[in-house]
N, C-alpha and C positions, 0 to 999 in steps of 0.2 A: 482603440477597440472599435469595431463596427457596431452599428445600432442593432440591438437584440430585441426581439419580440417574444414574450412568454405568456401564453394564454392557458387558463384553466377555468373550470366552472366554480361556483360556490359549492363547497364540500361540507356535508354533514356526516360525521363518522362516529361509529360506536355501536356496540351491541344494543339492540332495541331501537335504533334510530329510525327504522321504518315507520314507527308510530307517528312521526312528524310529517308523513307524506301529505296528509290533508292540509295542514297548515301551510306547507311549502307550496302546494298547488294553489291555494288561495292567494298567496303572495304573488304568484304569477298571473293572477286574474282569472283563475278557473271557475267556471260554473258547471261545465260538463267536460270531463277528462276522457281522452281516447287512450285506452290501455292497450299496449302491444306486449304480448308474451307468447308462451308456447305450451304444448301439452305436458312437457316435463314439469314445468312449474305448477301447472294445474294439479297433477298427480301428487306433487309434494305438498300441496295445500297453500302455497304462497299466493296464488291468484285470488282465491277466496278470502285469504287474510287481507290482501290489498283492497278488495272490494268492500269488505267489512269496514275498513278504516275510512274509506271514502263515504260510505253510507253513514257512519258515525258522525262525520263532519258535514253531512247534508249536501254532498256533492253528487251530481248526476254523473253517469259513466256509460261508456260504450266499450266493448271488448273485441279485439281483433287478434286471432291466433293462427291465421293461415301462414305460418312461418316454418320453414325447415332450416336445418343446418346449412350454412352457405346460402343465405336468402336469395331467392330468384327475382329477376326484374319484374315478372308478371305479378308476383306477390306484392311487390312495392306499389305497382300501379293499382291493383285492387284495393290495397290499404289506403292509398290516397283518395280514391273514389269514396270509400267508406267514411273516411274522416270528414270529407266535405258534406256527404249526405246526412251524417249524424249531427251536423252543426256543432261539432266539438270545438274547444278553444285551447286546450293544453294537451300535449302528447306525453304520456307516461310510459316508459319502457321498463319492464321487469324481466331480467334474464341475463344470459351470457351475451357473447358478442353478436349472435345472430338476431335476437329480438331488438337489441339496441341499434345495430346497423340498419335493420329493417325500419325501425322507427325514424331514424335520420332520413332514410330514403323516402318514407311516407311524408315527412315534413317538407322535403324538397318538392315533391310532386304536388302536394296540396297547395303550396304557396307560389311555386314557379311554373307549374304545368309542364307539358311536353313529355318526353320519355326520359327515364333515368339515365340512359346512356349519353344523353345530351350534356351531362354534368361530369363525365369522366375526366379525370385530371385535376389540376389545381385551379382554384379561384374562378370557377365558372358559374357560381350561384349568384344571381343578381339581386333578388328580392329577399327581404327578411323572412325568416322561418317562424312558424308558431313556437311559442315557449315550449321548452322540453325539460322534463324532469326524469332522471334515470336512476334505477335501483339495480345495481349489478348483483347477480346471484352466484357469480364465480369470481375467483381472484386470478384474473389472467388477461382478458381481452383488452381492458382499458378503454373500451368505447365510451364509457360514461365520463371520461376525462378528455378524450382526444378530439382532434379536428379531422379525423378520418372516418370514412364509411366504406365498407367493402361489400359490393353487390355482384352477384353472378349474372352475367349476360348469357342467357340460355342459348341464343342463336349462335354466338361466337365461341361459346364454351370457355369464357374467361371470367376471372374475378376482377371487376373494375375497382380501381382505387379512386375515390372521390375525396378531395381534400379542400377544406375551406374553414376559415375561422368561424363561420356561421354554424358549423356542425358541432361546436363545443356546446354541450347542454347548459342550460341556465343553472340547474342545480343537480348535483349528484349526491344521493343518499346511500352511503356505504355501510351496510349492516353486516358485520362478520358472522352474525348468528345464522344467516342464510346458508353459509357454507356447511353447517352441521348436518344438512340433509343431502350432501353430495357424496357420491361414491368415490372410492380410491382412485380410479382411473381418471375421473374428471378433475379431482384435486391436483393430481400429478401433471396432467396435460395442460391445465390452466396455468399452474405455477411455472412450467417450463416455457410456455408462451410468454409469460411476463419476464422470465429470465432472458429470453432472446430479445425481447423489447429493450431490456436494460443494456445488454451487451452491444446490440447493434446501434442503439442511440448513443452509447458512450463512444463508439468508434466512428460515428457519423462525421462526414465532412463539415457539417454545420453545428456540431455540438458546441455548447457554450458552458461557462461556469455554472449557470443556473440548471442546465440539464445534466451535466456531468455528476454533480453532487447527488441528484436524485437517482441516476443510473447506479452509482456505486452503493447507495443505500439499499436499493432493490436487490442487487446481486448479493450483498451480504446477508440480508434477511432471508432470502430464498435458500441460500446455502445452509444457513443455520437452522431454519425452521421447517423446511419441507418434509424431511424424513420424520421428525417427531410429530408433525401434523398428520401425516399418513398413518403413523403407528398408533397415535392416541386419539386423534380427532378432537382434541380439547380446544376450547375456545381461545385459550392463551396463544397457541401456535397458529390457529386459523386467523386470528386477529393480525398477527405479524405478516402472514401471507397477504392479507388484504392491504396492509400498509405498503408492502412491497409492490403489489400490483398497481396501486395508486401512484407510487413514486415512479415506477417504470413508465406508466402512461403519461405522467407529466413530462418525462424526458422524451419519449418517442414522438409525442404529439408536437413538440417544438423542435426536435432535432431530426425527425424522421428515422428511417431504418436502413436496410441494406439488402444484400443479395439473398440472404436466407428468406426474407419475406417476399422478395420478388419471385423467387422460385416457389415458395409456398402458395402464393396467390395463383400462379399458373397451374400448379398441381391441383389445387382446389377447384379451379374452373374446369379443368379437363377431366379429372378423375373423381371429383367430389370428395376428396380426402378430408379427414378431420384435421383442422388447422394445427392444433397443438401437438399432434403426433408426428408432424413432419420435422419439427425443429430439432429434436435430439439426433435425427438422422443427418441433417444438413449442416448444423451449426459448426461442428468440429472441422469439417472439410472447408467450409467458407472461411473459418478463422485461419486455417493454414494458407489458403489462397491470399488472404488479406495481410498476413504476417509481414511481408516485406515493406508494407506501407505504414504500419502502425505497431512496431514491436514494443515501444515504450508503454503504450496504452494496454496492450494485451498482457504485458508483464505486470502492470499495476492491478489488473483483474486477478492475475495469478496470486498476488499477495493475499487475496481473500480466500482462494481455494486451497492454498497450501502454505508452507513456511515462507518467510521473506526470501528475497532474491537469491537465486541459485546461479552463481557464476555471472555470465554476461546477461545483458537485457534480453538478447535473442534466445539464449538458453532458458531463461525464466519464462519467456513467452511460450516456447515450445512445451515446457513442463506444464504451463497453465492449461494448454489445450488438452494435454493428456489427463490432467486432473479433472477437467470438465467431462471428458469421456468416462472417467472412472465414476464421477458423480452420477451420470446417466445410467451407468452399469448397475448402480445400486437399486434401481427401480425396474420393475417388470415392464419395460417398454421396448418398442422396436428401435433398432439402431442401424438397419439397412433399408435402403430405398426399395429393394426388391420385395421386402416384407409388406410394403404398403401398396406399391404399384407393380402389378404382375407383368405388364407389357412394356418392354423397353423400346418398342419400335417408334413410339411417338415422342421420345425424349428430345430429338432435334427440334421438332415443332414446338414442344413445350418451352425449350430454352429460348427460342426466338420470340415467343410470347413474353417470357420473363424479362427479356432484354428491353422491352418497351414499358415495363412497369416503373411507376414513378419512384418506388423505393430504391431502385438501383442507382438513381442519380446521386444519392448521398453515401453510397458504399465507399469506404476509404480507398479502395483500389479500383481503377477503371476495369470493367469486365465486359468482354465481348460475349456474344451468344455461344461462341466456341468455348470460352472459358467456363461458362455456366454448364455447358455439356460435359466438360472435363470434370467439374465438381460432381455432377450427377452420376457419372460413371464411377468415380472414386467412391461415392456413397452407395453404389449399387450392391 
């Protein structure tokens, strides 16, 4: 067996665990924390709750919220300038993927300088980052666990993938109670994002026994608990979705992803699409494309979504893909690309951009930009 690396942060999990944020920040050497969040978390009351906890523990703080969905490069640069001017020492991100990815970008600029595009790709960060403590408010993005940051380059209209072990936060505080203030659409889109993380990492060329077990756990938990979580919004089911998201993030952070995410990044950069809503549209079509290269693994996923093997491995894998489509059908979500992107004239350009995305390198079947275009047309 080849040498395997498996990187994760220190994880503190459980309902009410946000109350430990001051203690954890102190452990990282904090005297003045730099909080990164957004207006949605402000309205839900979580930013004020976080500030109260820091003030209770006599920690100074500065707050930065100039963050949009699909965070922009200029927002990262402004944040880096603010971090330095505030003389802060620990970065605390509260939110979904956008605030957490933005916080990673701010940490890069604050410690390494330059432009955020200088770090696009893998292992280009040379200097250590400030300590980072993340509190996810959704069960989906996995940015609180992963060594990925996704930032939009406004000039080039692309979402850059920045990959480095240094982007794994020092501490992740995962409090499922934060999910109780989320709406149905966000719970669904976040969970499907995590499901896609789990499936693509399971099929990845560099999957290992350490990532595969986490992938399968995440798939099983999302299949079992997403619908009751949406219907009841009880902490019991929301907690299981948080566990699933964390497991999926452990997997994809170390095994990477595939063609679905390569295309999703291109779509987000060009059309500013909501990341989680793209996955139910693309995943079944990408799975059919990948099927010749990994029928055994897709059939193993099928054993979670339906009864044990049906006939041959290939037949079971095909049935698995149909079962995943049926699962998506049970929610009120888009399943056609034309419902998300109204203009198909840019699909060729989009697929050429996706072909250069780092996630495509670990897709189980080699894909050209023409293959990606075929997938998009099938999803249209």
